[in-house]
C-alpha positions in Angstrom: 7.0 -42.4 36.3 9.2 -39.7 37.5 8.9 -36.0 36.4 12.6 -36.0 35.8 12.0 -38.7 33.3 12.7 -37.5 29.4 10.4 -39.9 28.1 7.7 -38.1 30.3 8.4 -34.9 28.6 8.5 -36.5 25.6 5.1 -37.4 25.8 3.8 -34.5 27.2 5.8 -32.5 24.1 4.1 -35.1 21.7 0.4 -34.7 23.0 0.5 -30.7 23.6 1.6 -30.7 19.6 -1.5 -32.9 18.4 -3.4 -30.6 20.9 -2.4 -27.2 19.2 -3.7 -29.0 15.7 -6.6 -30.0 16.7 -7.6 -26.9 18.4 -6.4 -24.4 15.7 -8.2 -26.8 13.2 -11.2 -25.2 14.5 -10.3 -21.7 15.4 -8.4 -20.7 12.1 -11.2 -21.4 9.5 -13.2 -19.4 11.1 -10.7 -16.4 11.7 -9.4 -16.1 8.1 -10.1 -16.5 4.6 -9.7 -19.9 2.7 -6.1 -19.4 1.2 -4.9 -18.0 4.6 -6.5 -20.5 6.6 -4.4 -23.1 4.6 -1.1 -21.3 5.1 -1.5 -21.2 8.7 -2.9 -24.8 9.3 0.1 -26.2 7.0 2.7 -23.9 9.0 0.8 -25.7 12.5 1.0 -28.8 11.1 5.1 -29.0 10.6 5.9 -26.8 13.4 2.9 -26.3 15.9 4.6 -24.2 18.5 6.2 -21.9 16.3 2.6 -21.4 14.0 0.7 -21.2 17.7 3.0 -18.3 18.6 3.1 -16.6 15.5 -0.4 -17.2 15.0 -1.1 -15.1 18.4 1.0 -12.5 16.9 -0.2 -11.6 13.5 -2.6 -14.3 13.0 -5.6 -12.2 12.7 -6.2 -9.2 10.2 -8.1 -7.1 13.0 -7.2 -3.8 14.8 -6.9 -4.4 18.5 -9.7 -2.6 20.3 -8.6 0.5 21.4 -7.8 1.0 17.8 -11.0 0.3 16.6 -13.0 2.3 19.4 -11.2 5.2 18.2 -11.8 4.7 14.4 -15.4 4.2 15.8 -15.2 7.9 17.1 -13.7 9.2 13.9 -17.2 9.5 11.7 -18.3 12.1 14.0 -15.5 13.6 14.8 -14.5 14.8 10.7 -18.1 15.1 10.1 -18.1 18.9 9.2 -15.3 17.7 6.6 -16.8 14.7 5.0 -19.9 16.7 4.3 -18.0 19.4 2.8 -16.3 17.4 0.6 -19.9 15.9 -0.5 -20.9 19.1 -1.5 -17.8 20.2 -3.0 -18.7 22.3 -6.1 -16.2 20.4 -7.7 -17.7 17.0 -7.8 -17.8 15.2 -10.9 -18.5 12.2 -12.4 -16.4 10.7 -15.4 -17.6 9.8 -18.4 -15.8 6.3 -18.8 -18.1 3.9 -20.5 -20.8 1.1 -19.1 -17.7 -1.2 -18.9 -16.2 0.7 -16.2 -18.8 3.0 -14.6 -19.7 0.2 -12.3 -15.9 0.0 -10.7 -16.3 3.6 -10.7 -19.1 3.6 -8.4 -17.4 0.9 -6.3 -14.4 3.1 -6.2 -16.9 6.0 -4.6 -18.5 3.7 -2.2 -15.5 1.9 -0.5 -13.7 4.6 0.4 -16.7 7.3 0.7 -14.5 9.9 -1.2 -15.8 11.7 -3.9 -14.5 12.3 -7.4 -13.3 16.0 -7.8 -12.3 17.7 -10.9 -10.5 20.8 -11.9 -6.8 19.1 -10.7 -3.4 19.5 -12.6 -1.0 15.8 -12.4 2.3 15.8 -12.6 3.9 12.1 -12.7 7.3 12.4 -10.9 10.0 9.7 -11.5 13.5 11.0 -10.8 14.0 9.9 -6.9 16.4 12.7 -6.1 14.3 15.1 -7.8 11.1 14.5 -6.2 12.7 14.8 -2.7 14.1 17.9 -4.0 10.6 19.3 -5.6 8.8 18.5 -2.4 11.6 20.2 -0.4 11.0 23.4 -2.6 7.0 22.7 -1.9 7.9 23.0 2.2 10.0 25.9 2.0 7.0 27.8 0.2 4.6 26.4 2.9 2.4 29.1 4.9 0.2 27.7 7.0 1.0 23.5 7.4 3.0 20.7 5.8 1.8 16.7 6.7 3.7 13.9 5.7 2.7 10.3 6.3 5.4 7.6 5.1 5.8 4.2 5.8 9.7 4.7 5.6 11.2 8.0 7.2 15.0 7.5 7.4 17.8 9.5 9.1 19.9 9.4 6.1 21.7 12.3 3.9 18.5 11.4 1.0 16.3 12.9 3.4 18.5 15.5 5.4 16.9 18.4 3.0 13.8 17.6 3.9 14.2 17.6 7.8 15.7 21.2 7.5 13.3 22.0 5.1 10.8 20.9 8.1 13.0 22.9 10.6 12.9 26.0 8.1 9.1 25.8 8.1 8.5 25.4 11.7 10.4 28.5 12.4 8.4 30.9 10.3 5.4 29.5 11.9 4.4 27.0 9.7 2.3 23.9 11.5 4.5 20.8 10.4 2.8 17.2 11.7 4.8 13.9 10.5 3.5 10.7 10.5 5.5 7.4 10.4 5.2 3.8 10.6 6.1 2.8 14.0 7.9 -0.5 12.7 9.1 0.7 9.0 10.6 4.0 10.6 11.9 2.3 13.5 15.4 3.2 13.2 14.7 6.5 11.7 12.4 7.4 14.2 15.0 6.8 17.1 17.2 9.3 16.4 14.7 12.0 13.9 12.0 12.1 16.2 14.1 14.2 19.3 15.7 16.2 16.7 12.7 17.1 14.7 10.4 17.6 18.0 13.1 20.1 19.3 12.9 22.2 15.6 9.1 22.6 16.3 7.8 19.7 14.1 5.1 17.6 15.9 5.9 13.5 15.3 4.0 10.8 16.2 4.5 7.3 15.3 1.8 5.2 13.4 0.4 1.9 14.8 3.1 1.5 17.6 3.5 -1.9 18.8 3.1 -1.9 22.5 2.7 -5.4 24.4 0.9 -3.7 27.5 -3.1 -5.2 27.1 -5.0 -2.4 27.7 -3.0 -0.9 24.1 -1.7 -3.9 22.4 -0.5 -3.6 18.5 -0.2 -5.8 15.9 3.2 -6.2 14.7 2.2 -7.0 10.9 -0.7 -4.2 10.7 1.5 -1.2 9.2 0.4 1.5 8.0 2.3 1.6 4.4 0.9 5.0 2.7 3.0 7.7 1.1 1.2 11.2 1.5 2.3 14.8 1.9 0.2 17.6 2.0 1.1 21.3 1.7 -1.1 24.2 2.8 -4.6 21.8 1.6 -3.2 23.3 -2.0 -0.3 20.5 -2.9 -0.6 17.0 -2.3 1.7 13.5 -3.5 1.6 10.3 -3.2 2.9 7.2 -4.8 5.7 4.2 -4.1 8.8 6.6 -2.9 9.0 6.6 1.1 11.9 9.3 2.8 14.8 7.1 2.4 18.1 7.0 0.0 17.7 5.1 -3.2 19.9 2.3 -2.5 18.8 1.8 1.8 18.8 -1.7 0.6 22.7 -3.0 0.0 23.0 -3.8 -3.6 19.8 -2.9 -4.9 18.5 0.5 -6.5 15.1 1.5 -6.0 13.2 3.1 -9.1 10.1 5.1 -7.5 7.2 6.7 -9.3 5.1 9.5 -7.3 2.4 12.1 -8.2 2.3 15.6 -7.7 -1.2 16.9 -7.3 -2.9 20.3 -7.4 -6.6 21.2 -7.0 -9.4 19.8 -5.0 -8.0 16.1 -4.7 -5.8 17.2 -2.3 -8.6 17.5 -0.1 -9.2 13.5 -0.2 -5.6 13.2 0.5 -5.8 15.7 3.2 -8.6 13.6 4.6 -6.7 10.6 5.1 -3.7 12.1 6.7 -6.4 13.9 8.9 -7.8 10.6 9.7 -4.4 8.6 10.3 -3.5 11.9 12.8 -6.8 11.4 14.8 -6.6 7.9 15.4 -2.7 8.5 17.0 -3.4 11.8 18.6 -7.1 12.5 19.0 -6.3 15.7 17.5 -9.3 16.9 15.1 -7.8 18.8 12.2 -11.2 20.5 10.2 -10.4 23.7 10.2 -10.3 26.1 6.7 -6.5 26.3 7.0 -6.4 22.6 6.3 -9.9 22.2 3.9 -9.4 25.5 2.1 -12.4 26.7 -0.3 -12.5 25.3 -4.0 -9.3 26.0 -6.2 -9.1 25.0 -9.6 -5.8 23.9 -10.8 -6.5 22.0 -14.5 -9.0 19.9 -15.9 -8.3 16.2 -14.4 -11.0 14.4 -12.4 -9.5 12.5 -9.5 -9.9 10.6 -6.2 -8.0 8.9 -3.3 -8.8 5.6 -2.4 -7.5 4.8 1.6 -7.8 0.7 2.4 -6.2 -1.4 5.0 -7.8 -3.2 8.2 -9.4 -0.3 9.3 -12.3 -1.0 6.7 -14.9 -3.6 6.6 -13.9 -4.8 3.1 -10.3 -5.2 1.2 -10.9 -1.8 -0.7 -7.9 -1.8 -3.1 -8.4 -5.5 -4.0 -11.9 -5.0 -4.6 -11.5 -2.1 -6.8 -8.3 -3.5 -8.7 -10.7 -6.9 -9.3 -13.4 -4.5 -10.7 -11.1 -2.5 -12.9 -9.6 -5.6 -14.4 -13.1 -7.2 -15.1 -14.4 -3.5 -16.9 -11.2 -3.5 -18.9 -12.4 -3.4 -22.9 -8.9 -3.0 -24.2 -5.9 -3.0 -22.3 -4.5 -3.6 -18.6 -1.2 -3.0 -17.4 -0.3 -3.9 -13.6 3.3 -2.7 -12.3 4.1 -3.7 -9.0 7.3 -4.9 -6.9 5.4 -7.5 -5.2 3.2 -9.6 -7.1 1.3 -12.6 -4.6 -2.3 -12.2 -6.0 -5.4 -13.9 -4.3 -7.5 -15.9 -6.6 -9.6 -13.4 -7.5 -6.9 -10.9 -9.1 -5.3 -13.8 -10.7 -9.2 -15.2 -12.2 -9.9 -11.5 -13.1 -6.3 -11.7 -15.3 -6.8 -14.8 -17.0 -10.2 -14.2 -17.8 -9.6 -11.1 -19.3 -7.1 -12.3 -21.8 -10.0 -14.9 -22.9 -12.0 -12.2 -23.3 -9.6 -10.6 -25.9 -7.7 -7.8 -23.5 -4.0 -7.1 -23.9 -2.9 -7.4 -20.3 0.7 -6.6 -18.9 2.3 -7.7 -16.1 5.6 -5.6 -15.3 7.7 -6.7 -12.6 11.2 -6.8 -12.2 13.5 -9.5 -12.4 15.4 -9.0 -9.5 13.7 -8.9 -5.9 14.2 -7.5 -2.8 12.5 -10.3 -0.4 13.7 -14.0 -0.9 10.3 -15.3 0.3 8.1 -13.0 -1.7 10.3 -13.3 -4.7 10.0 -17.4 -4.7 6.3 -17.4 -4.0 5.6 -14.6 -6.8 7.3 -16.5 -9.5 5.1 -19.3 -8.6 2.6 -17.9 -10.8 4.3 -16.9 -13.7 3.4 -20.4 -15.3 -0.5 -19.8 -14.9 -0.3 -16.4 -16.5 1.7 -17.2 -19.4 -0.3 -20.5 -19.8 -3.2 -17.7 -20.2 -1.4 -15.2 -22.3 -0.6 -12.3 -19.9 2.6 -10.6 -21.1 5.3 -10.4 -18.3 8.3 -8.0 -18.4 10.8 -8.8 -16.1 12.6 -5.2 -15.5 16.1 -5.5 -15.1 17.6 -1.7 -15.5 16.8 -1.3 -11.2 14.4 -2.5 -8.7 10.6 -1.1 -9.6 9.1 -0.2 -6.4 6.5 1.6 -9.0 2.8 0.4 -8.2 0.2 1.8 -10.6 -2.4 0.1 -13.4 -3.7 1.9 -16.1 -7.1 0.6 -17.9 -7.9 1.1 -21.7 -5.5 4.1 -21.6 -8.5 6.0 -19.9 -8.1 5.5 -16.0 -4.9 5.2 -14.6 -4.7 4.3 -10.3 -1.4 5.4 -8.5 -0.2 4.6 -5.1 1.4 2.5 -2.3 -0.7 -0.5 -2.8 1.3 -3.5 -4.1 -0.3 -6.2 -5.6 -0.2 -9.0 -3.1 -2.3 -10.2 0.0 -0.3 -8.3 2.5 -1.1 -4.9 0.8 -4.8 -5.9 0.3 -5.9 -6.8 4.0 -2.9 -6.3 6.2 -1.4 -2.8 5.3 -3.0 0.7 5.1 -2.4 1.9 1.7 -3.7 4.8 -0.5 -4.2 4.7 -4.6 -5.1 8.1 -6.5 -7.6 6.9 -9.4 -7.0 9.5 -12.1 -9.8 9.5 -14.9 -7.8 11.5 -17.8 -6.8 10.1 -21.2 -3.8 12.9 -21.2 -2.4 11.4 -17.5 -2.8 7.8 -18.6 -1.3 8.6 -22.0 1.9 10.0 -19.7 1.8 6.9 -17.7 1.7 4.7 -21.0 4.9 6.4 -22.1 6.1 5.4 -18.7 5.0 1.8 -19.2 6.4 1.8 -22.4 10.2 2.6 -20.9 9.9 -0.3 -18.7 9.0 -2.6 -21.7 12.1 -1.2 -23.2 14.3 -2.2 -20.3 12.8 -5.6 -19.7 12.9 -9.1 -20.5 9.4 -10.0 -22.0 9.1 -13.8 -20.4 7.8 -16.9 -22.6 6.3 -19.9 -21.2 9.0 -22.1 -23.5 11.8 -20.6 -22.0 10.1 -20.3 -18.4 9.5 -23.9 -18.4 12.9 -24.8 -18.6 14.1 -23.8 -15.3 15.3 -26.3 -12.9 13.1 -28.5 -10.8 14.8 -27.4 -7.8 13.7 -23.9 -8.7 10.2 -24.9 -9.5 10.0 -26.9 -5.9 11.3 -24.0 -4.3 8.6 -21.2 -5.8 5.6 -23.6 -5.2 6.7 -24.6 -1.6 7.0 -20.6 -1.2 3.8 -20.4 -2.6 2.1 -22.4 -0.1 3.2 -19.9 2.3 1.9 -16.6 0.5 -1.2 -15.7 2.9 1.4 -15.3 5.4 4.1 -13.5 3.6 
C-alpha cells in the first residue's frame, strides 16, 4: 500500500483518533474533577483531535511552573505585611451565631486575611457615577493609586480615569495599573504606551506567552476588580473599567463597594501580591500599608481565590454560607453554572425551611453559558428555589446575602470558571446595616424581574430543553 493511497491515511487518522481517546481516558481522570473529566472525555470522544489540542492548551487548572515558583517566594516577600495585618489592633471576631461561625472561620483560614473592624462601606450602583467617584478619589490621591481590573478599555467612559491618572502622576503620585492580558487585550494595546508616557506603571496580568520557559494558560485569568488610593480608600465589586454598553445590544448593570478603614489593607495586600507576581517588586512600605484609621463601625474582610490557592476558596465559602443560613439566602450572579456541592447546598437549604432566591438576567450575553445555566432551573424550581429573571438590563452584579446579617460582594460568578480558573476577590461584610442596604437593592431587582414558575418553565419547547441539557454536559469547560 503506497503512502499516496487515501485509504492508508484514512486508517492512520482512524487509529490516531482511537489512540487519543484511549490515552486521554487514562490521563484526564487523574488531572480533573469528575465533572470536568466527563466534559473533556465527552468532547474528546466526538472530536479527538480538537479535544486533544484544547486539552493541551487549557486542560489543567494549574499555573505554569514559573508562576508557581514566583508564588512560592510571595510569603517571604510579603512577610512584614502579613505580620502587620495579623497583629492589627482592629482585628475583629463578629458574633454571627453558631450556625455561621464556622463559615466565618473558614473565610479567615482560606485567604489568610483577618476580619478588620472600623470600616465604612458604601454601595455604588450608578455605572457612570462609580467611575466619576473613582476619578474624584484619584484626583485627591497624595501617595499612590493602584488599579487592578479584568477589563481596562480605551473608550470615552474610561477617558476620565486615564486623565486623572495622568494628573496624579504629574503631581508625584505613584500610579500602578494591572490589567488582565486577555480581558484588556485591545485596551492595553493603546492605553499602555499612553499611560507609560504619562508616568503610570502598567503591567498585564497573566500574559499569554508561547516560549517554553514563560508559558501561560489562555484560560487562567485575573478577573479581579480592585482600586486602592493611598491605602485609605478601596473599591471592589463587579464593574470593569469599560463603557456600560461595550457589548453590542447589551447594557451592563453593576454593583461596586467603596470602603474606607482598615479593610482597605486587605485589598491592598491582594493588589501587592499580584503586582509582585508580575513585576517582582515588593510593595510593603508604610505608605502602601499605613497605620490604623477608623472610618466607621463595619467589620469586613477580603477573600482572594484562584488557581494560586490549593482550594477553590470562593466555592467553599459560598457553599459553607448557604449551609449555615438559618432564614434566607439571596444569590445574585450574571452566570450560574454551579458545581454539585453548590447545587445541593441550595436544594438542601430549601428543605431545611430556608428561603432561597436566585437573581439572574433573563437575557444572557454568552450563548453557550446561557444555555447551560438554564438547564439548572428545573431542578432548582422543583426544590423550591425562587428564580428571579431580571429584565431591565444585563445584571452583571455578583453578590449574596445570608440571613440579612452577612453580605458578600465582589468579582466572582457562581460558575465553575470563577471557582476554579479565575483569580477573584470577594469582600465579606459582617454588618446588618450593610446587609439591609443590599436587601433593598435586591428588592429593586425583584421589582424588575419575572418570577419564574415550574409550570411555565416546563412548557418550554423540546428543542430548548435538548439544547440546554446538551450545553450542560460541557459546563465544566465553559
